[in-house]
N, C-alpha and C positions, 0 to 999 in steps of 0.2 A: 504936800500928795503933787505928784505927778500930774492932776488932773486938766491943765491944759492944753493938753493934743487935742487927749478924747474929748474934751469940753467944745475942742475949737471943729473938731469932727461932726461932732451931734449939730450944733449951731449951725453950721455948714450944711449937714442933710435937711433939719430942720426951714430955713432958709429954703433951699430946693426946693423942698415940698408946697413951702409956702406962695414960690414964684409961682409952682405946677399951678395951685390952688387957684390965685388969682388970672392966674392966665391961660385958663380948659379950656379943656374941649365943650364949644358951647355947644347948641342944635345945629345953628345953623352948618354945624362943618357936620354932623353927623347926617344932614340930609341931604347935604353936593355926595356927603361919599356912600349914601342909601342910592342914592341917581347914578352917585357912576360907575357904581354895580351892576346897577338894573339898565342903563342907557351904553353904556362901554368905551362913551366918549365925551370930554370937556365939552366943547359944544352943546352940547340935546345936554345932560346934566344943567350948564349954564339955560339954557332957555330952561327948562322944568324949576328952579331956582328964583329964576324971572332974575338975574347978573347974568353984566358980561362978559365973556367970554374972557378977558384979562380979569376976571376979578374971581370969576373961578380956580385960575387962577392960584392967582396968587392967597388963596384959601389953601386951599391945596399945602402949601407952600410951610402957609403959617402953619396946620396937622402937623404936619412934616417935622416942622422946629421943634411944635409942643409932642410930638411922643416921642423923637430923636431916630426914626424911619420914617426910610420910604414909604409911602404906603397906592405907588402905583409905577407902572413903568408904559414911557412914549412908543406908541409902535406905529408903523407907515401909515395909519390907520386906529385912531381910537388912541384908546389905553387900553393895561389891561392892571388889574390890582393885584399887588404882590398880598405873599401869603396876612405880612400886617392886616394887609387893608383890606383881606377876606374875613376877619378875625374880627377890623372896627364894625364892618358893613354891615357884619353879622350879626352884631351884638347890636348895632344901629337901631335897626330893624325892630328888636325887642321892644328898644328904649323909645323909639316913635310912639312904636303900638302901642306900649304904654301911657305917652303921654297921651294920643289920641283918647286912650279911654277913659284919660283924667277927665280933658275936654267932657266926650261925652254923657259920662255922669254927673260930674256939674250943674253942662245945662241941663238935662233931664230932671233935678231934683230944683234947680232953679225956674225952668218955666212948665213943671209939671205936665212933661210929654212921658215920662218913663228909661226914655233912654235911645240907641236905634242899636241896630246890627246891620253885621254887611256880611248875606250870604253866597251862595255861591252853590251852580245844578248844574248837572249832565239833565239834559230836556224833561227825560223820561223821571225818574226819581220828583222832579220838582213837580211834575203835576200830581202826580201820583202822594208822598208820602207833600211834601214843602205848600205846597197850599193850602189843601189840610190843616197844617202847625199851624199854620201864620192863623187862618179864618179861628180857629182856636183861638191863640192866643191871643189878635184882635181883641176876640169877641170880651177877653178879661183886663185886659190893660189897652184900648184903644189905642190911646194914646202914643202906641210907642210906632218910631218908625225903622219900618225893613225895608233897607234894602238886597233883590235880587237881584246876581246874573249869569244869564245863560249861555254853556259857551262850553270847550270841549272840553277835556281832564287837561289835555299838557296845556292849554291856559289858562285854568282855574289852579292849578296847586303851584306854578312859578307866581299867580296874584294872592293867594294864601301868604306864601312864604313873603310877597313882599310886602304881607301886612295890607293890603285893599282888604281882607277878608276874613272874615271873626271864625270862621270854618267852612265847608265846602262840603257838596254831595257827587261823588266825581271816584276816579279810580287814580293810582297812583301811579303814573307813568315812568315806561323802564328807564329815561336816565338821569331820572333821577334820586336820590340815596332815600329810599324808602324811613332807617332810620332819622330821619329827618320831620315822620307823623309817628301822630296819634288818629290810628284807623282801625274803625267796627265795620268787619261786614255786615249791610244790610239788606242786601236786595239781587235780585242776579235781572239781566235785563235783557228782556226776549222782545225781535223785531216780526219785521214784515213787510213788504212791499205794496207799494202803493201805486194806485195808477186814475185816472180820472172817468168818472163814471162813462160810457161808452166806449170806454180806449178796446181795440182790434184785439185784444187779450182776457179782457173782465166779458166770458163765455160763460165761466163756472166750471171750464175744463178746468183739471192740473196740467199746467205751465212746467215745462223743457225747459233747462238748463238756455239750450242752444234758439231758443225762441227768445227769450229775453236779453242776448245779449248785442240783438239787430234795432235796442230803441237805443232813445236819445236817454240817458243816468244824470240824476241829481243825484250827489253823491257833500257828504262831512269833507273837509278837508283831505286830502293822503297822510295820512299816522295815526288815520284817527281810530276808537279800534271799532267800530260799528262794522266800518266801511272796511278794515282789516280782517273779518270774522267774513262779511260779503267775498270778496275778491279771493279769501280761502277756498269759498264754499267752491266757485269756482273753480281755478285751481286744482281742488281738490278732486271734482270730478272730470275735471279731462276738458270742460268747455270753455269755451274762447271768453277774455275780459268783456268786457262793453271800453268800447274806446272811444265814443262820443258823450265827452262827463265834462258839467257843471259844478263848477265843486261851491262849496258854501258850507257855513255851520250853522247857517239863517234859515229856520224852521217858517217865516213866517213867506220865504222867499223861494223853500223847498214844495211849498201848499200852491203857490203863484203860479210856478213853471207845471208846477203836478195837472191844474185845473184850467192851464193853455195849450197847453202841446199834451204829444204820447210818448211825455218824457216820464216813467220810473225810479222810483228813490222805494231807500231801506228808513224808514221810522220802528223806534216804536211802538211795540201794538197795545200798548196803553192810549200813545199819545194817537194814535188812529185810531180806536173807540172811542175815544172821546171827538174828535174831528167829524166825525161820523155820526156823533149823536148830538139830539137836536139840542144840547146845552149851546156846538159845535157846527159845522157845517149841513148836517144835516144832513147826510149821505150823498156829499159831492165828488166823495174818493171813492173807490173799489179798494179791497186789504184782495189783492190776485192768492189765489189757488196753488202752492209748491210746492212740491216732492218730500220739502228736507224744511228742519227748523233750522232756525236764525239766534242764536242764543248768542248770547253777550258776555263778557269778564265780570262776574260781579261787583260792585258797584257799595262803595263803605261812605259809612260820616266821618273827613279826615279833621284834623286840627296840629296847625303844628305843638311839636314835643314839649311837651315842660313851659309853655305859654298857655295862662289861667284866659280861661272867657271871661265878660262879664257880665252880671248879673240877669244883665237881660238878655244876652247873649246863650248864656247858659240855663235858659227857660226856657228860649229854643230850641235848641241843641239835644232837652228831654223831651220835649212832647212830639220832635219829628222822632224822637225814639220810643215814643208811644206809637207812634200811627204803622210802626210797623206790623 
């Protein structure tokens, strides 16, 4: 039977596959690819990996030799992943997240802590939904470790894609593909304008937009939805936009600036009411009476599509849904 050539081809294929398995991709290759995608520079990726830049370059060469394709191209400043590199980076994030979940769940079982959850949220739903949900979950499972990051939606969505959060309460930025996410709308954020108690505009009388533009303002960074909403109101009413602005995403810094100056800031109305309550700063700020509503785009409970939550993360996710 003329089986020699065919058997040879099968044997060569087997040896090739076996060689690929023996010298295949390792976790450090996946971590480097994910770091390259995030930072766009070999030096920055090497720093994250705690290796030298030449070592990172050698590791890239290893990856390309294993896959038989180039995963990145050098630019005058930094690098850009090729389509092959983008595929590898996307899969790498998923694999690294699953490995992190394995480590978390096994550590939780060994230590009796019940696991951990990484949550990101914009400010209003963090106070209104996340805090009561966390309190109830911890009453049942006091040793669960919960980490919360408060940031803008643009930052949180990218942190979620980079596998640094299990899920977020935010909005999907316009510059990201919504098909990457599984989102469930859970609320509309209403905002207000605040100033210190005793501010020149704290007279109880309704304030015109023209009066507001004469003061310093504390805004979230340019491009944030709350800022866009407020600025859109000024533009639609033909009022001059504020031009003396401090940009910050920090609620604490915002409140300090309001308390120590005549600045004005837009914040979520639930946050303003909490700050003004006995549990907060007990009346140190005023909510300014304005002749318009500030309704920000609805926020959602968001996770990455086709990414399974750990049992601990799923428990907090479901509790937040019950808080709505």
